[in-house]
C-alpha positions in Angstrom: -44.4 -8.2 -23.2 -42.8 -11.1 -21.2 -44.5 -13.7 -23.3 -43.5 -11.9 -26.5 -39.8 -11.7 -25.5 -39.9 -15.4 -24.5 -41.5 -16.5 -27.8 -39.0 -14.4 -29.9 -36.0 -15.9 -28.1 -37.2 -19.4 -28.6 -38.0 -18.6 -32.3 -34.5 -17.1 -32.8 -32.9 -20.2 -31.2 -34.8 -22.7 -33.4 -34.1 -20.7 -36.6 -30.5 -20.4 -35.7 -30.2 -24.2 -35.3 -31.9 -24.8 -38.6 -29.7 -22.3 -40.5 -26.6 -23.6 -38.8 -27.5 -27.2 -39.6 -28.2 -26.3 -43.2 -25.0 -24.4 -43.7 -23.0 -27.2 -41.9 -24.7 -29.8 -44.2 -23.8 -27.8 -47.3 -20.2 -27.4 -46.1 -19.9 -31.1 -45.3 -21.3 -32.0 -48.8 -18.8 -29.7 -50.4 -15.9 -31.3 -48.5 -17.2 -34.8 -49.4 -17.4 -33.9 -53.1 -13.9 -32.4 -53.0 -12.5 -35.6 -51.5 -14.3 -37.8 -54.1 -13.0 -35.6 -56.9 -9.4 -35.6 -55.5 -9.4 -39.4 -55.1 -10.7 -40.1 -58.6 -8.2 -37.6 -60.2 -5.3 -39.3 -58.3 -6.5 -42.8 -59.5 -6.9 -41.5 -63.0 -3.5 -39.9 -63.1 -1.9 -43.2 -61.8 -3.7 -45.4 -64.3 -3.1 -43.0 -67.2 0.6 -43.0 -66.4 0.6 -46.8 -66.5 -1.3 -47.0 -69.8 1.0 -44.4 -71.4 3.9 -46.6 -70.6 2.3 -49.9 -71.6 -0.8 -49.4 -73.8 -2.0 -53.0 -74.2 -2.8 -53.8 -70.6 -5.8 -55.7 -69.3 -7.8 -53.1 -67.4 -9.7 -55.8 -65.5 -6.8 -56.2 -63.1 -7.4 -52.7 -61.9 -11.2 -52.9 -61.3 -10.8 -54.9 -58.2 -8.4 -52.5 -56.5 -10.6 -49.4 -56.9 -14.3 -48.6 -56.3 -14.3 -46.3 -59.2 -15.7 -47.3 -62.5 -13.1 -47.5 -65.4 -14.1 -46.6 -68.9 -11.9 -46.3 -72.0 -13.1 -44.5 -75.2 -11.4 -44.5 -78.6 -10.7 -41.5 -80.7 -14.2 -41.6 -82.3 -16.1 -41.8 -79.0 -16.7 -45.6 -79.0 -16.5 -47.3 -75.7 -13.8 -50.0 -76.0 -13.7 -50.9 -72.3 -15.9 -50.5 -69.2 -15.3 -52.2 -65.9 -19.1 -52.9 -65.6 -18.7 -55.2 -68.7 -21.5 -53.4 -70.5 -19.3 -51.6 -73.1 -21.1 -53.3 -76.0 -24.4 -51.9 -75.0 -23.1 -48.4 -74.3 -23.6 -45.8 -76.9 -21.1 -43.4 -78.5 -19.6 -41.1 -75.8 -18.0 -38.4 -78.0 -20.7 -35.8 -77.0 -20.4 -36.5 -73.2 -19.2 -33.3 -71.5 -16.1 -34.8 -69.8 -15.1 -36.7 -73.0 -15.4 -33.5 -75.2 -13.3 -31.5 -72.8 -10.7 -34.3 -72.6 -10.4 -34.4 -76.4 -9.9 -30.6 -76.5 -8.0 -29.8 -73.3 -6.5 -33.1 -72.2 -8.8 -33.5 -69.3 -12.5 -32.9 -68.4 -15.0 -33.5 -65.6 -18.8 -33.5 -65.0 -21.3 -34.5 -62.4 -24.7 -35.8 -63.6 -27.3 -38.5 -63.3 -25.9 -41.6 -64.9 -28.2 -42.9 -67.7 -26.8 -46.4 -67.1 -26.9 -46.5 -63.3 -29.6 -43.9 -62.7 -27.6 -42.3 -59.9 -25.6 -39.1 -59.4 -22.1 -39.8 -60.7 -18.9 -37.8 -60.9 -16.9 -38.3 -64.1 -13.3 -37.5 -64.7 -11.7 -38.0 -68.1 -8.0 -37.7 -69.3 -6.6 -38.1 -72.8 -3.8 -40.7 -73.3 -0.9 -40.5 -75.6 -2.5 -42.6 -78.2 -5.5 -40.3 -78.4 -7.9 -42.5 -76.5 -9.7 -41.4 -73.4 -9.5 -42.9 -69.9 -12.5 -42.0 -67.8 -13.0 -42.7 -64.1 -16.3 -42.3 -62.4 -17.9 -42.9 -59.0 -21.4 -42.7 -57.6 -21.9 -39.8 -55.2 -24.7 -38.8 -52.9 -26.9 -35.8 -53.8 -27.0 -33.0 -51.2 -30.7 -33.9 -50.6 -29.8 -37.5 -50.0 -27.1 -36.5 -47.6 -29.4 -34.2 -45.7 -32.0 -37.0 -45.5 -29.5 -39.2 -43.9 -28.9 -36.6 -41.1 -32.5 -35.6 -40.6 -32.9 -37.8 -37.4 -29.8 -36.1 -36.0 -31.1 -32.7 -36.9 -34.5 -33.5 -35.3 -32.8 -34.6 -32.1 -30.6 -31.5 -32.0 -33.6 -29.4 -32.7 -35.6 -30.9 -29.8 -32.7 -30.6 -27.4 -32.0 -27.0 -28.5 -35.7 -26.1 -28.3 -35.9 -27.4 -24.7 -32.7 -25.7 -23.7 -33.7 -22.4 -25.4 -37.1 -22.5 -23.6 -35.4 -22.9 -20.3 -32.7 -20.3 -20.9 -35.3 -17.9 -22.5 -37.4 -18.2 -19.5 -34.5 -17.3 -17.2 -33.3 -14.5 -19.5 -36.8 -13.1 -19.9 -37.3 -13.0 -16.1 -33.9 -11.2 -15.7 -34.8 -8.7 -18.5 -38.3 -8.0 -17.3 -37.5 -7.8 -13.6 -35.9 -4.3 -13.6 -38.9 -3.1 -15.7 -41.4 -4.5 -13.2 -39.5 -2.8 -10.4 -39.7 0.7 -12.0 -41.2 3.3 -9.7 -43.5 5.2 -12.0 -44.1 7.9 -9.3 -40.4 8.7 -9.2 -39.0 7.4 -12.5 -35.8 9.3 -12.3 -34.7 7.4 -9.2 -34.8 4.0 -11.1 -31.6 2.2 -12.0 -32.6 0.4 -15.2 -31.6 0.1 -18.9 -30.3 3.2 -20.5 -32.6 2.5 -23.5 -35.5 3.3 -21.1 -34.2 6.7 -20.2 -36.3 8.6 -22.9 -39.4 6.8 -21.7 -38.7 7.5 -18.0 -38.0 11.2 -18.9 -41.4 11.3 -20.6 -43.1 9.7 -17.6 -41.3 12.2 -15.3 -42.5 15.1 -17.4 -46.1 13.7 -17.5 -46.0 13.3 -13.7 -44.9 16.9 -13.3 -47.6 18.0 -15.7 -50.2 16.1 -13.8 -48.9 17.5 -10.4 -49.0 20.9 -11.9 -52.5 20.4 -13.2 -53.7 19.1 -9.8 -52.0 22.0 -8.1 -53.8 24.4 -10.5 -57.1 22.7 -9.9 -56.6 23.0 -6.2 -55.6 26.6 -6.5 -58.6 27.3 -8.8 -60.9 25.6 -6.3 -59.4 27.6 -3.4 -59.7 30.8 -5.5 -63.3 29.9 -6.3 -64.1 29.4 -2.7 -62.3 32.7 -1.8 -64.1 34.4 -4.7 -67.4 33.2 -3.5 -66.7 34.4 0.0 -65.4 37.7 -1.3 -68.4 38.2 -3.6 -70.7 37.5 -0.7 -68.8 40.0 1.5 -68.4 42.7 -1.2 -72.0 42.5 -2.2 -73.3 42.3 1.4 -71.4 45.4 2.5 -73.1 48.0 0.3 -76.4 46.2 0.6 -76.2 46.3 4.4 -75.4 50.1 4.2 -78.3 50.7 1.8 -80.7 48.6 3.9 -79.7 50.2 7.2 -79.9 53.8 5.9 -83.2 53.1 4.1 -84.7 51.6 7.3 -83.7 54.6 9.4 -85.3 56.9 6.8 -88.4 54.7 6.6 -88.9 54.8 10.4 -88.5 58.6 10.5 -85.3 58.4 12.6 -83.3 60.7 10.3 -83.3 64.4 10.9 -84.4 66.5 7.9 -81.0 68.2 7.7 -79.3 64.7 7.5 -81.6 63.4 4.7 -79.3 64.6 1.8 -76.3 62.9 3.4 -78.2 59.7 3.9 -79.5 59.8 0.4 -76.0 60.5 -1.0 -74.7 57.5 0.9 -77.4 55.2 -0.4 -76.8 56.5 -3.9 -73.0 56.0 -3.7 -73.4 52.4 -2.3 -75.9 51.6 -5.0 -73.5 52.9 -7.7 -70.7 50.9 -6.1 -73.0 47.8 -6.2 -73.9 48.3 -9.8 -70.2 48.9 -10.7 -69.3 45.6 -9.0 -71.9 43.6 -10.8 -70.9 45.2 -14.1 -67.3 44.2 -13.4 -68.3 40.6 -12.6 -70.2 40.5 -15.9 -67.3 41.9 -17.9 -64.9 39.4 -16.4 -67.3 36.5 -17.1 -67.5 37.6 -20.7 -63.7 37.9 -21.0 -63.2 34.5 -19.4 -65.6 32.9 -21.8 -64.4 35.0 -24.8 -67.9 36.3 -25.4 -66.9 39.9 -26.0 -68.7 41.0 -29.1 -67.0 44.3 -29.9 -65.4 45.6 -33.0 -61.6 45.5 -33.4 -60.1 48.8 -34.6 -57.0 50.8 -34.8 -56.5 52.4 -31.3 -54.0 55.2 -30.7 -52.7 54.5 -27.2 -51.2 58.0 -26.8 -54.6 59.6 -27.4 -56.3 57.0 -25.2 -54.0 58.0 -22.4 -55.1 61.7 -22.7 -58.8 60.6 -22.7 -58.3 58.7 -19.5 -56.3 61.5 -17.9 -59.2 63.9 -18.7 -61.8 61.5 -17.3 -59.8 61.2 -14.0 -59.1 64.9 -13.6 -61.6 65.4 -10.8 -60.3 62.3 -9.0 -56.7 63.3 -9.3 -57.5 66.8 -8.1 -59.3 65.4 -5.0 -56.3 63.1 -4.2 -53.8 65.9 -5.1 -52.0 63.6 -7.5 -50.5 64.9 -10.8 -50.9 62.8 -13.9 -48.3 63.1 -16.7 -48.2 61.6 -20.2 -45.0 60.9 -22.1 -44.1 59.1 -25.3 -45.3 59.0 -28.9 -48.4 58.2 -30.9 -48.5 54.4 -31.0 -51.3 52.5 -32.6 -52.4 48.9 -32.0 -55.2 46.7 -33.3 -57.6 46.2 -30.4 -61.0 46.8 -28.8 -61.3 50.4 -27.7 -63.6 49.8 -24.8 -61.5 47.0 -23.2 -58.3 49.0 -23.6 -60.0 52.0 -22.1 -61.1 50.0 -19.0 -57.7 48.4 -18.6 -55.7 51.7 -18.5 -58.5 53.5 -16.6 -58.4 51.0 -13.8 -54.5 51.0 -13.7 -54.4 54.8 -13.6 -57.3 55.1 -11.1 -55.5 52.7 -8.7 -52.3 54.6 -9.2 -54.1 57.8 -8.1 -56.1 56.1 -5.3 -53.1 54.5 -3.6 -50.8 57.4 -3.9 -49.6 60.1 -1.5 -50.7 63.7 -1.4 -48.5 65.5 -3.9 -47.6 62.3 -5.6 -47.3 61.6 -9.4 -48.6 59.1 -12.0 -46.6 58.9 -15.2 -48.1 57.3 -18.4 -45.4 56.4 -20.9 -46.4 55.1 -24.4 -43.5 53.9 -26.6 -42.5 51.2 -29.1 -39.4 49.0 -28.7 -38.4 46.6 -31.5 -41.9 47.0 -33.0 -43.5 46.0 -29.7 -46.0 48.7 -28.4 -45.4 49.2 -24.7 -47.4 51.1 -22.1 -45.9 51.8 -18.7 -47.8 53.3 -15.8 -45.6 54.4 -12.8 -46.7 56.0 -9.5 -45.1 57.3 -6.4 -47.6 55.6 -4.2 -47.6 53.3 -1.2 -46.3 50.2 -3.1 -47.2 46.6 -2.8 -45.5 43.9 -0.6 -43.6 41.3 -2.6 -45.7 38.5 -1.1 -48.9 40.0 -2.6 -47.6 40.8 -6.1 -48.7 37.4 -7.5 -52.3 37.9 -6.2 -53.1 41.5 -6.9 -54.9 40.5 -10.2 -57.2 38.1 -8.4 -60.9 39.1 -8.2 -61.7 41.0 -5.0 -58.2 40.4 -3.7 -56.9 43.4 -1.7 -53.5 43.9 0.0 -55.5 45.1 3.0 -56.7 41.8 4.4 -59.3 43.5 6.6 -61.2 44.7 3.4 -61.3 48.2 4.8 -63.6 50.5 3.1 -61.2 53.4 3.5 -60.4 53.1 -0.2 -63.7 52.3 -1.9 -63.8 50.2 -5.0 -65.2 47.0 -6.6 -62.0 45.0 -6.1 -62.2 43.9 -9.7 -60.2 46.6 -11.5 -56.9 44.8 -11.8 -58.6 41.5 -12.6 -60.2 43.3 -15.6 -56.7 44.6 -16.5 -55.3 41.1 -16.5 -58.1 39.6 -18.6 -58.0 42.5 -21.0 -54.3 42.1 -21.5 -54.8 38.4 -22.1 -57.6 39.2 -24.6 -55.1 41.3 -26.6 -52.3 38.7 -26.3 -50.3 41.2 -24.3 -47.8 40.4 -21.5 -47.8 42.1 -18.1 -44.9 42.9 -15.7 -45.3 44.4 -12.2 -42.5 45.9 -10.2 -43.2 47.5 -6.8 -41.5 48.6 -3.7 -43.2 49.5 -0.4 -43.2 53.2 0.3 -41.8 54.1 -3.2 -44.4 53.1 -5.7 -45.5 50.7 -8.4 -44.7 50.2 -12.0 -47.0 48.2 -14.4 -45.7 47.4 -17.9 -47.9 46.0 -20.6 -46.2 44.8 -23.8 -48.4 44.2 -26.8 -47.6 41.9 -29.8 -46.0 43.2 -32.9 -48.4 45.2 -35.1 -48.8 45.4 -38.8 -46.6 48.1 -40.4 -49.7 49.8 -42.0 -51.1 50.9 -38.6 
């Protein structure tokens, strides 16, 4: 970049000198020609005035007091006098441009290469009272010849300007590039530099923020992976330990016959819990990798809510929690099994973490063509610091992982991934001791549902 700026500045300086010199040469040539023309016209006017007063004058007396060539032509174009003394060898001039104009208008002028002298010459002709033509002419330099004469001066100027421009360009380039070299790319907003670089610095700042966010997400994902691994180990180990311990006691004959049903029931429950946990992990893995191969269909969320209520009747009766359904029939395009598992897990949690005599309210509605499902409970609530993590796998608000409330620890994680699978948005509001409200907003549906 620095080299490019330097080269461009030198190039501009050299081109500027060449253009300036050319324009100056053209202007000088124009002024030179104007002076020549003005001088010849003044001489011609003076001599014409003298000849009009006294016609039969010897023109030779004038050729020594002027550098201009004097020519006189009669009414027929014949040269009757020329200060060069070659009038006898000169042809008829009636068709010469300046002579023709003088016959017609009283005066005429032309600039051309002289056939006699073979040089560029300026001619000025004026008609006298007797009808003859007085012509004055003078050799002039062509613009090319004039430029050739000043080429050495131009080359010298060009050399001097080139050297100076290289020095000044080097200094200017260093000053221009220095603030850019001093830019702190880690904190671009703190740089005091050219305003033209502000969009670039804003972009770098945004990219830095994106990179920091991605690094943070990677670290969080790594921490979650480690925590997930630890939780999986713990959650799988707990039922296996129970099953193994109870089975060992039964194998060694240390269980009384009357306790055998209770021990068998415990082994069965823990085995079912283990199977449920493994199934949940498999479901989440498929949702993560978008490998769910199920049919999409029109699902009535209102009817689905009643199905879930019926399936949880026994559980709600055991917990002494009432389940109510409100709203209207609202259909969406989705996967029936995933939607069932989503709302089953939400409702089951609402029953499980409720108070005796509490309530769970299912509300199905549509607002501005957006299907909405709200599940509210009057349960124990969730601390604010835990709201952002309740959808993590195996995460429990109870940090001791108490088995008081049995479950796989994957229910709400399945809810989150199911909502994402259906492009739905989730909102959670909760207050300790008063209950929790989970809202799921589905995308707009086609009008024919």
